[in-house]
N, C-alpha and C positions, 0 to 999 in steps of 0.2 A: 213644318220641318220634320223629316224622317228621323227615327232614332239612330239609324246607321245607314250611310250611303256606300254602295259598292263602287269601287274606284279602279280605273285602269291607268297604267303608265305606258305611254308610247315613246319609244326611245329609252328603254329601261336599262340598257347595258352601259351607256356612257356615264361619266362622272356625275352629272346632274341627275340622271335617271337613277343611279345608285343612291344618291342623297334622298330622292323622293321615296325610295323603298324603305330607307331607314326612318324617315319622318312619319311614314304611315304605320309603322309598327306601334301597336297599342294606342293608336289615335282614337280619341273618344267618339268622334263622329264618322270617321272614314275607315273602310275595310278594303285593303288591297285584294282585288279579285282577279285581275287579268293583267298580263304583261305582254307587250309587243315590242319588236325590234326589227332589224333588217332580215331579209330572206335567209342570210347565212346563219343566223341564230335561231330561226324558226324551227320548231320541233324539238329543241333541246329543253331541258329544265333550265330555269333561270340560273341556278348555280353552275350548271355545266357551261352555260354561255358566258357567265360573268366572272367565274372564279379566276381565270388567267389574268384578268384585267381589273380585279377589285382594287380600287384606288383610295378608299376611305380609311381613316384610322379607327373606325368602329366596325364591328362585324356585320356581315349580311344577315338580315332577319331570318330566322328559321322558317317563318310562315311564307316567305317569298321564295325560298330555295326550290321547293318542288313544283312551283307553277310552271306550266309548259308555255314557252315563248311562242306567241303568235306572230305571223307576218303582218307588219304594220299596214301594208298596202293591200295585200291579197285577202287578209282576214278582217278587213275593216268592219264589214257588216256583222260578223260573228262577235267581235270585241264590243261593238256598239250595243249589241243585244245583251251583253253580260253585265254592263255597268250603268251607273247613274250619271257619271261624267268621267272624263279622263284628263290626266296631265300629259303634256307633250314637251319632249326635250330631244328632238331628233337632230341628227347631223346629216342634212341634205341641202341641196341648192334651195335658195329662197323661193323660187317659183314653185318648186316641188312641195315645199313645206306649206305654202299658201293653199295649194290645191289639196293636200292631204288634210289639213285642218278644216277646210271648208267641206270636204267630203264627210268627215265625221260629224260636223255640225248639221249637215243636211240629212244625216242618218239619225238625227234627233239625239245626238250625244254631245253635250256641252264640252268644250275644250278650254282648259286653263293652261296657257302656253308660256313656256320659258323662252321660246324662240322669238327672233326679231322680225320674222317675215311679215306678220300682220300688224306690227306696231303703227304703221302709217296708214292702215285702212281706216277711212273716215269714221265708220260706225263701230269700230272695235275699241273698247275701252282699254287703256294702258294705265294700270292702277297701282299706286302705292297706297295701301288701305288707310294709313293715317293722314293722307294728304287729300286725295281726290276720290273718296269712296262714292261720292254722288255720281261719278261718271258711269257707274254700272247701269244707270237708267237708260243709257243709249241702247242697251241690249234689245229693248222692245222694238226699236227702229231697225236694228240689224236683223232681227227675226223676220220682220216684214220683207226685207230685201232677199233673205235666204229662202223665204217661204216655209219656215219652220215654226213649230209650236214650243219645242223645248230647246232645240239645238242653237248654239251660239259659240263665238270665240271671244275669250278675254285674255289679255296678255299682261305680263309684268314688264317693267322697264329694264334697261340695261344695268348690269351689276355695277358699272363704274360710278353711277350717279347716286347710288343708294346711301352713301355716306354724307355727301355735302348738300344734296337737294333738301332733305328733311331739315338740316340745320338752317339753311336759307329760308325755307318755307315758314319756319317758326317766327321769323323776323319780317318777312316780306310785307304782309298786310298792314302792320302797325307802323313800320318805319319807312317803308318804300325802299326798294333796292334799285339803284341806277344801273349798276353793272357789277360783274364779278369775274374773277379769274381763278382757275383751278388747275393744279397739277396733280395727277393721280399716280400712285405707285402701286401697281396691280399684281396680285399674287398669281402664281403659275397655274393654280387650279382653275382660274378663269379661262385658261386655254385648254382645260381638261387634262392638264399635265401634272406629273409628280417630278421630283428631282431625278428619279430613275429614268423617266421617259423624256426629260428635257435637260440633259446634262450640260447643254450649252449655256444655261442660265447661271450655273454655279460660278461664283466670283465674277459676276457680270450684271450689267443693266442693259436692257434693249430699249432704245428710245422710240419705238414704234409698235403700235398694236392696231392692225388694220380695222378701220371703221370706228374705232372707239372715240376719237375726238369729235367726229360729227355727231355720234349718238349722245355724247356727254353735253354737247352744246344745244342740240335740237330737241331731244326728248323731253327735257324739263318744260319746254313751251307747250307741249301737248298735255302734260300733267297739270300745268297751271291754266289750261284752256277751259272752255265752257261748252256745254251742249247748246246747239242752235239748230232747231229743226231735226233733220235726220243725220247730223254729223257733229263731231267734236271740232270746234274751231280753236286753233292754237292761240295762246297769249302772245302779245306783241313783245313782251320782255319779262324780266330783265335779260339782257344779253350776257352770255357766259362765254368766255374764251378758255379753251382747255388744251392741255398737253398730257398725254397718257404714256406712261412708261411701264415696262414689265420688269419686275424686280425679283430677286431670289428669296421669295417668301412663299411658304406652302399655301396658306389661306389668310385672307384679310386684305382688303383694299384700303389703302391710306390715301387721303387727299389733303393737300395744302391749299387753303382758300384765302383769297383776298377779295374784299367787298367794299363797295361805296354806297352809302345810303342817301336818300332824299332828306331824311331827318336823322342825324346821327344819334343813336341811343348811347347811354352810358354803358360801361362794361357790366355794371350790376344789372342793368335792364336787359342786356343781352343774355346773361347767364340765367336770369329769372325766366325769361321767355323760353329758353331751352328746357330748363328743368321742370317747368310747369306745363309744357306742351303735351297734349294727348289728342287722340283722334277717335274715330268710330270703333276701331278694334278694342281700345281700352274701355270705352263706354259699354260695349256689348260683351266684354270679357271673353273674347274669342280665345280658344284653347292655345293657339300659338303666339298670341299677342304678348309682347313684353309688358310688364307692369308699368315701367317707365320707359318711354320711347327713346328719349335723348338724355344721356348722362354726361355731365361735365366733370373733368378731372382737374384738380388744382395743381397737381404736381407738374414740374417743368418737363419731365421726361415721359409723359403720358398724353394720349393713348399709344400703346405698343401692340402690334399685331399678335405677338406671342402671348401677351398677358391679357389682352382685352377683347379679342375677336369673339370669344364664346360668351360674352356678357349676356345674361338673360337668354341662355340657350342659343346664342348667336343671332338673336333677333333685335337687339338694341343697338343704338348708334352711340359711339364714344366720341367725345369732343374734348379738346384741350388746347392749351397755349394761345388763348385769346389775348391779343395785344395790339397796341396802336401801330400804325405803319406810316412811313414817311411819304408814301404816294397815295395809298388807299386809306379808308377810315380804319379798318381793322384787318387783321389776318388771324387765322386759327387753323387747327388740324382736326380732321375727322377720320374715323375708322368704322368699317362695317365688315361683317363676315360675308364674303362674296358668294359662297355656295349655299349659305343659309339665308340670311336676310336678302342677299343679292340675287338668289336664284331659287332653289327648290323651296326654301322656307318662306320666302316672299310669296311664291305661288300658292303654297298650302294656306297661308294666311288669307290670301285673296279668295281661295275656294271656301274657306270658313265664312268669310263675309258674304259671298254669294249664296251659301247654304242658309245662313241666318236670315237673309233677305228673301228666301223662297225661290231662287232662280233654278234650283235643281229639282223642284217639286212638279 
């Protein structure tokens, strides 16, 4: 493993790209070296391109401001030659994203993507590092298909499921989950919006987010799947039924979960499983990993987005309100920070895992 890796951000001017820039500031392993965006931003300094649309509540890093924005498509070869790997958070059509990410991979530039375009590519790992870190082993097969020695694509899962899938995963193997139902209440930053740019959400709830329910139900099955030959095979279950709503919250996705077990644990066993759960990032002490992945709140009115979304730098999951249900075995509430754990932070943690395992060397 190198002492410091040079890193690029493709799609750096959007909200997730901005978050990547802030997370790379003073990162112990990664140095932001190159930035790319659309042709209309190319040639400007990063701050010239992003200042009219800076959407975060933290300032733009000084080290990022003077970097000259490259054209993500036209300058791909140049960017690939400047960095050890890149993060990708572009706003393009899915087929265009697939082609762009594969272009960089074939230029021997590994891509850690926040985009959904390659999540269902059979040999592309979709990783929540505390749950399925072993899936990165499929990269060897992907490299054979691409004809690369270094280049590959790895993706993170959708932001909507970052809160409830970890909570279910901590219980799944020991107690067996027959089925679950979830209703998510998703912050506007998940749409790349602020209250200024999405005034229609004020005093309102929008009961539809395009594609979110399908992702919330299907992506966990790939995360819980296994490697078989040259592909990842989805798990058969547990089945999850979901409903996703956009709510007037700046950051933080909340989920209400109902679950039925094969072997119902006690409440004490559930809470113990949550609070004692850890994964590979905790074992390796990765820089962005929360010390404790899952936190349980005993107060009736927690977790709350405003109070708890930044728990452990926005990388921990907050859980509360575990109680019996008249139809299901239990119901409870989860919260995750959607642009940290759910987007850029989760991708940075995955990149740390890949670095620690030698995939960027």
